[in-house]
C-alpha positions as CSV (number, residue, x, y, z in Angstrom):
1,M,-35.8,-22.6,25.4
2,K,-36.3,-25.8,27.4
3,F,-34.3,-27.6,24.7
4,Y,-31.3,-25.4,25.2
5,R,-30.9,-25.2,29.1
6,P,-29.9,-28.7,29.7
7,L,-27.1,-28.4,27.0
8,L,-26.0,-25.1,28.3
9,A,-25.6,-26.7,31.8
10,V,-23.7,-29.6,30.2
11,A,-21.4,-27.1,28.4
12,A,-20.7,-25.2,31.7
13,A,-20.0,-28.5,33.5
14,A,-17.7,-29.7,30.7
15,L,-15.7,-26.5,30.7
16,A,-15.4,-26.5,34.5
17,A,-14.4,-30.2,34.5
18,V,-11.2,-29.7,32.4
19,S,-10.2,-26.4,34.0
20,T,-10.4,-27.0,37.8
21,V,-7.3,-29.2,37.8
22,S,-4.3,-29.0,35.5
23,A,-2.7,-32.0,34.0
24,A,0.6,-32.3,32.1
25,D,0.2,-32.1,28.3
26,N,-1.5,-34.9,26.6
27,E,-2.5,-36.5,30.0
28,L,-5.7,-36.8,31.8
29,T,-6.3,-35.7,35.4
30,D,-8.0,-38.2,37.8
31,Q,-11.2,-36.0,37.6
32,E,-11.2,-36.3,33.9
33,K,-10.8,-40.0,33.9
34,A,-13.5,-40.4,36.5
35,G,-15.6,-38.2,34.2
36,G,-15.2,-40.5,31.2
37,Y,-12.7,-38.6,29.1
38,C,-10.2,-40.4,26.9
39,L,-7.2,-39.1,25.0
40,L,-7.1,-39.3,21.2
41,F,-3.4,-38.2,20.9
42,N,-0.7,-40.0,23.1
43,G,1.7,-37.1,22.8
44,K,4.4,-39.3,21.3
45,D,3.6,-40.4,17.8
46,L,0.6,-40.7,15.4
47,T,-0.5,-44.1,16.6
48,G,-4.4,-44.1,15.9
49,W,-4.1,-41.5,13.2
50,T,-3.6,-41.5,9.5
51,C,-2.4,-38.7,7.4
52,R,-0.1,-37.5,4.5
53,P,3.4,-37.7,6.1
54,E,4.7,-34.9,3.9
55,F,2.4,-32.5,5.8
56,W,1.9,-34.0,9.3
57,C,4.1,-35.4,12.1
58,A,4.2,-35.8,15.9
59,K,6.7,-33.4,17.2
60,D,7.5,-32.0,20.7
61,G,4.3,-33.3,22.2
62,T,2.0,-32.0,19.4
63,I,0.4,-33.1,16.2
64,C,2.1,-30.6,13.8
65,G,0.8,-29.7,10.4
66,K,3.1,-27.8,8.2
67,T,3.3,-26.6,4.5
68,T,6.2,-24.9,2.9
69,V,6.9,-23.2,-0.4
70,G,8.1,-26.4,-2.0
71,C,5.4,-28.6,-0.4
72,I,1.9,-27.2,-0.7
73,P,-1.0,-29.6,-0.8
74,E,-3.1,-29.8,-3.9
75,K,-6.3,-29.7,-1.9
76,N,-7.1,-29.5,1.9
77,T,-5.8,-32.6,3.6
78,F,-6.3,-33.9,7.1
79,C,-4.9,-35.9,10.0
80,I,-7.6,-38.5,10.6
81,Y,-8.3,-40.3,13.8
82,K,-9.0,-44.0,13.1
83,G,-10.4,-45.0,16.4
84,G,-14.1,-45.0,15.4
85,E,-16.9,-42.5,14.9
86,F,-18.4,-40.3,17.5
87,G,-21.9,-39.2,17.8
88,D,-22.8,-37.2,21.0
89,F,-19.7,-36.0,22.7
90,E,-17.7,-33.3,24.3
91,L,-14.3,-32.8,22.6
92,H,-11.5,-30.5,24.0
93,A,-8.3,-29.6,22.3
94,K,-5.5,-27.0,22.4
95,F,-4.4,-25.4,19.0
96,K,-1.9,-22.9,17.9
97,L,-1.6,-21.4,14.3
98,T,1.3,-19.4,12.7
99,P,1.7,-18.2,9.1
100,G,4.7,-19.6,7.2
101,D,5.5,-16.4,5.2
102,E,4.8,-12.8,5.0
103,K,1.3,-13.3,3.5
104,G,0.1,-14.0,7.0
105,F,-2.1,-16.9,6.0
106,A,-2.9,-19.9,8.3
107,N,-6.2,-21.7,8.3
108,S,-7.2,-25.1,10.0
109,G,-10.0,-26.7,11.7
110,I,-11.3,-29.6,13.9
111,Q,-13.5,-31.9,11.8
112,Y,-16.3,-33.7,13.6
113,R,-19.2,-36.0,12.6
114,S,-17.4,-36.2,9.3
115,K,-16.7,-38.6,6.5
116,V,-13.6,-39.5,4.5
117,A,-14.2,-38.4,0.9
118,D,-10.6,-39.3,-0.5
119,P,-8.7,-41.8,1.6
120,D,-5.5,-41.7,-0.6
121,Y,-5.1,-37.9,0.0
122,C,-6.7,-37.9,3.4
123,V,-9.5,-35.6,2.4
124,V,-12.6,-35.2,4.7
125,G,-16.0,-33.5,4.5
126,G,-18.4,-32.5,7.3
127,Y,-18.8,-30.2,10.2
128,Q,-15.6,-28.1,11.1
129,A,-14.8,-26.0,14.0
130,D,-12.9,-23.4,12.2
131,M,-9.7,-21.5,13.1
132,E,-7.2,-19.2,11.4
133,A,-4.4,-16.7,11.9
134,G,-6.7,-13.8,10.9
135,K,-9.7,-12.4,12.7
136,G,-12.7,-13.6,10.7
137,Y,-13.2,-17.3,11.1
138,T,-11.9,-18.7,14.5
139,G,-15.0,-20.1,16.2
140,I,-17.3,-20.3,13.3
141,L,-19.0,-23.6,12.2
142,Y,-18.2,-24.4,8.6
143,E,-19.1,-27.6,6.6
144,E,-16.2,-28.8,4.6
145,R,-17.1,-30.1,1.1
146,G,-20.7,-29.3,2.0
147,R,-22.9,-26.3,2.9
148,G,-20.1,-23.8,3.7
149,I,-20.5,-21.4,6.5
150,L,-23.3,-22.6,8.7
151,A,-22.8,-20.1,11.6
152,K,-20.7,-17.0,11.9
153,R,-19.0,-16.2,15.2
154,G,-21.4,-15.1,17.9
155,E,-24.6,-16.5,16.0
156,K,-27.2,-18.7,17.4
157,V,-28.9,-20.4,14.2
158,V,-31.4,-23.0,13.2
159,I,-30.7,-24.7,9.8
160,H,-34.0,-25.7,8.2
161,E,-34.7,-28.1,5.3
162,G,-34.4,-26.7,1.8
163,K,-32.5,-23.8,0.4
164,D,-32.5,-20.1,1.3
165,P,-35.5,-18.6,-0.4
166,K,-33.4,-15.5,-1.2
167,N,-30.4,-17.5,-2.5
168,P,-31.0,-21.0,-3.8
169,K,-27.2,-21.7,-3.7
170,K,-27.2,-21.4,0.1
171,A,-28.6,-23.4,3.0
172,N,-31.8,-22.3,4.7
173,I,-30.2,-20.8,7.8
174,E,-32.2,-18.7,10.2
175,V,-30.2,-16.5,12.8
176,T,-32.4,-16.7,15.8
177,G,-30.1,-15.0,18.4
178,S,-26.6,-14.3,19.7
179,V,-24.2,-16.0,22.0
180,G,-22.0,-12.9,22.1
181,D,-20.3,-10.1,20.2
182,S,-18.1,-11.5,17.5
183,N,-15.3,-8.8,18.0
184,E,-15.3,-9.5,21.7
185,I,-15.1,-13.3,21.2
186,E,-12.3,-12.7,18.8
187,A,-10.3,-10.4,21.2
188,G,-10.0,-13.5,23.5
189,V,-8.2,-15.4,20.8
190,K,-4.4,-15.7,21.3
191,H,-2.9,-15.3,17.9
192,G,0.5,-17.2,17.6
193,D,-0.1,-18.9,21.0
194,W,-2.1,-21.8,22.5
195,N,-6.0,-21.7,22.7
196,D,-8.6,-24.0,24.0
197,Y,-11.2,-25.4,21.7
198,V,-14.4,-27.2,23.1
199,I,-17.1,-28.7,20.9
200,I,-20.3,-30.1,22.3
201,A,-22.5,-32.2,20.0
202,K,-25.7,-33.7,21.2
203,G,-28.4,-34.8,18.9
204,N,-28.9,-32.0,16.4
205,H,-27.5,-29.4,18.7
206,L,-23.8,-28.2,18.2
207,Q,-21.9,-25.8,20.4
208,Q,-18.5,-24.5,20.1
209,F,-16.3,-22.5,22.5
210,V,-12.8,-21.0,22.4
211,N,-11.0,-20.0,25.4
212,G,-14.1,-20.4,27.4
213,K,-16.3,-18.2,25.3
214,Q,-19.1,-19.7,23.4
215,T,-18.7,-18.8,19.7
216,V,-21.8,-20.5,18.0
217,D,-24.9,-22.3,18.8
218,V,-26.5,-24.4,16.0
219,T,-29.5,-26.5,15.8
220,D,-29.4,-28.4,12.5
221,E,-33.0,-29.7,11.7
222,T,-31.9,-31.1,8.1
223,A,-31.7,-34.7,7.2
224,V,-28.2,-34.1,5.9
225,G,-27.0,-33.0,9.2
226,A,-24.6,-35.6,10.5
227,K,-25.4,-37.4,13.7
228,T,-22.2,-39.3,13.9
229,G,-18.7,-39.3,12.2
230,I,-15.0,-39.2,12.5
231,I,-12.6,-36.7,14.2
232,A,-9.9,-35.1,12.0
233,L,-7.6,-32.1,11.9
234,Q,-7.3,-30.0,8.8
235,I,-4.4,-28.2,7.1
236,H,-5.6,-25.8,4.4
237,R,-4.1,-25.6,0.9
238,G,-2.5,-22.2,0.0
239,P,0.4,-20.2,1.3
240,P,2.9,-21.8,3.8
241,M,1.5,-22.3,7.2
242,N,2.0,-24.1,10.5
243,V,-0.6,-25.6,13.0
244,W,-0.2,-27.6,16.2
245,F,-2.8,-29.6,18.4
246,K,-2.3,-31.1,21.6
247,D,-4.4,-32.3,24.7
248,I,-7.0,-33.8,22.4
249,K,-9.6,-35.4,24.7
250,I,-13.1,-36.6,24.3
251,K,-16.0,-37.8,26.4
252,K,-19.0,-39.6,25.0
253,L,-22.4,-38.3,25.9
254,A,-25.5,-40.5,26.4
255,P,-28.0,-39.9,23.6
């Protein structure tokens, strides 16, 4: 437990730092500037980002991802931050999702410590802080183009080397505890409205929070667990959907 206490303190401090004083959209407070945060999105255009323009744009102070009946991606595609890689950090962003038709589908995520797999189609693989219009996935840790679901909402897990002894197709994941009840955490998600996502990555320890509630706590002991990588935003292939992001800010942490 000695390993977790400092990081939980960091998490609490990070959440407090961005909640004590409000700022205009896509701007930093003086407190945030002094704390070392920087903005990844300027609120005006996609300077510093690359994407497929048929799916992504800057609109009304947001990064907007949209698919329609006549314009569906052939595979998951991403809006990728080009300003370098991040290793240990605290990232904060606001997101909103809405389905584009009666099927009720909308799925997205924030990629971190990730790698570009297909630059032409802006495809990314790596850790993903998941989100959706439904009730099953917001807050989970997923590994895009990798090991799949690494932690369900509410879980505290350790990922060991090798494969699951009971299922060689899956990673060797041990659930060691809980950070809260999945249904109670999900009840705090504001569907169709703005939500706060916080990601804290330090060493092999990953924590995610939605609207102030911790959703997962993951220690990835494997050699394939990325220690650095890019930030990107996902739009999922499938039925029409909409996703918006704003107030994307990050603070590097000392190793």
